Structure formats: C-alpha cells, structure tokens
C-alpha positions in Angstrom: -92.2 -40.6 -30.7 -88.7 -38.8 -31.4 -90.4 -35.6 -30.6 -91.4 -36.1 -26.5 -87.8 -38.1 -26.5 -86.3 -34.5 -27.3 -88.4 -32.4 -25.4 -87.7 -35.0 -22.3 -84.0 -34.7 -23.1 -84.5 -31.1 -23.1 -86.6 -30.6 -19.7 -83.5 -33.1 -17.9 -80.9 -30.5 -19.1 -82.9 -27.8 -18.1 -83.5 -28.7 -14.6 -79.7 -29.6 -14.3 -78.6 -26.5 -15.7 -81.3 -24.8 -13.5 -79.5 -26.6 -10.6 -76.3 -26.1 -11.3 -76.7 -22.2 -12.2 -76.3 -21.0 -8.7 -73.5 -23.0 -7.4 -71.4 -22.1 -11.3 -72.3 -18.3 -9.7 -71.5 -18.7 -6.7 -67.9 -20.6 -7.5 -67.2 -17.8 -9.5 -67.7 -14.9 -7.2 -65.3 -17.1 -4.7 -62.6 -17.2 -7.4 -62.6 -13.6 -8.1 -62.5 -13.1 -4.1 -59.3 -14.7 -3.8 -57.4 -13.5 -6.8 -58.2 -10.0 -5.7 -57.0 -11.5 -1.8 -53.8 -12.9 -3.2 -53.1 -9.6 -5.3 -53.7 -7.4 -2.1 -51.3 -9.7 0.0 -48.7 -10.2 -3.1 -48.5 -6.1 -3.1 -48.6 -5.8 0.9 -45.7 -8.7 0.7 -43.7 -6.8 -2.1 -43.8 -3.5 0.1 -42.6 -5.0 3.0 -39.7 -6.6 1.1 -38.9 -3.4 -0.1 -39.0 -1.5 3.2 -37.0 -3.9 4.9 -34.6 -4.1 2.2 -34.2 -0.2 2.7 -33.8 -0.7 6.2 -31.3 -2.9 5.8 -28.9 -1.0 3.4 -29.8 2.0 5.4 -28.2 0.7 8.6 -25.4 -0.7 6.7 -24.2 2.8 5.7 -22.6 4.1 2.4 -21.2 2.4 -0.2 -24.0 -0.5 0.7 -26.1 -1.9 -2.5 -28.6 -4.6 -3.2 -30.1 -5.6 -6.1 -33.2 -7.4 -5.7 -36.5 -9.0 -7.8 -39.5 -7.1 -7.0 -43.0 -8.0 -7.5 -45.3 -5.5 -8.1 -49.1 -6.9 -8.8 -50.8 -5.1 -11.7 -53.8 -3.5 -9.3 -51.3 -1.1 -7.7 -52.1 2.1 -9.1 -49.7 4.5 -7.4 -46.5 4.2 -5.1 -45.7 7.6 -3.6 -43.3 8.4 -1.0 -42.8 11.5 1.5 -39.2 11.1 3.7 -39.1 7.8 5.5 -42.9 6.8 4.4 -43.8 4.6 1.6 -47.7 4.6 0.3 -48.9 2.5 -2.6 -52.5 2.6 -3.3 -54.3 -0.8 -3.8 -57.3 -0.9 -6.2 -59.9 -3.7 -5.4 -63.5 -4.0 -6.2 -64.3 -2.4 -2.1 -61.9 0.6 -3.6 -58.5 1.8 -3.7 -56.6 1.0 -0.4 -53.8 2.5 1.4 -50.6 0.0 2.4 -47.6 1.9 3.7 -44.4 0.8 5.1 -42.8 3.3 7.3 -38.9 3.4 7.0 -36.2 4.8 9.3 -34.4 6.4 6.7 -35.5 9.0 4.1 -35.9 7.2 0.8 -35.4 8.3 -2.7 -37.7 6.1 -4.5 -37.9 5.6 -8.6 -40.2 3.0 -10.3 -42.5 3.0 -12.6 -43.1 -0.3 -13.9 -45.6 -3.3 -12.6 -44.9 -7.0 -12.7 -41.1 -8.1 -12.0 -38.8 -5.2 -11.5 -35.4 -5.6 -10.9 -34.7 -2.9 -8.3 -31.5 -1.5 -7.4 -31.6 0.0 -3.1 -28.0 2.0 -2.7 -27.0 4.4 -0.1 -25.5 7.4 -0.9 -24.9 9.9 2.4 -27.8 9.7 4.4 -30.5 8.8 1.8 -31.6 5.4 0.5 -32.3 5.8 -3.1 -34.0 3.1 -5.2 -34.5 2.3 -8.7 -36.4 -0.2 -10.6 -35.6 -1.7 -14.2 
C-alpha cells in the first residue's frame, strides 16, 4: 500500500514538473532578454549623457569643467573615439553592436573602467578632455 501511494505521488509530481518545465524555460529566456535589453539601453543612455556633457562643456569654452558619475555597463567591450565621434562596442547574444555619439568638438577620452565611473570633462583650448577615475 505504501509503494502504491509513493508511486501515485511520484506520478503527480512528475506531471506537474513536465507541465511547468516549458514555462520555467520560457520565463528564463524572457528574463535573460530583459537583462540584455536593459544593459544595452543603459549603455546608450550613458553614451548620450557623456556626449551631451562634452557638448555642454565645449560650448561653454575654456575654462569650463564638470564632474559627473557615468555608469558604464560590463557588456561594453571597447570605447573608441576619432576626432568628434565616440563609438562604444556593446556585446549581446546577437553579437557586437556599435552605438555612437557625434560631438561638436574634438575629444580626447581616457576611460578604461566599467561600472560607476567619476568622469571629469574639461575644455582646454579648442579640445575637450575626458578623464575617468
């Protein structure tokens, strides 16, 4: 009698596991996709904040200087700049995407850390220097 009850309990639990497994897998994929979208949006917002800060300091001219906190997500693979274009390469499941911001001024950028980074944006002459610590 005990083995029959145990077997029936096993059948009921197995049934619930088989029914719930696809939902658990689906919810895990949705959560993963949400985290990835959030990281990509955070990277885009951070780059726009950096670009707007650079433009603001540039329009003020020398000796304008501002400090702010910039959040750089871990999925940012590299940060490049050429004259007035800032390009971040962001890693996702689909591959590596580029997000960019075109500033109005020549930029010299020196940020290597990820996470919350205190940056200083400073206008010297016709150039804008960005330092991260």
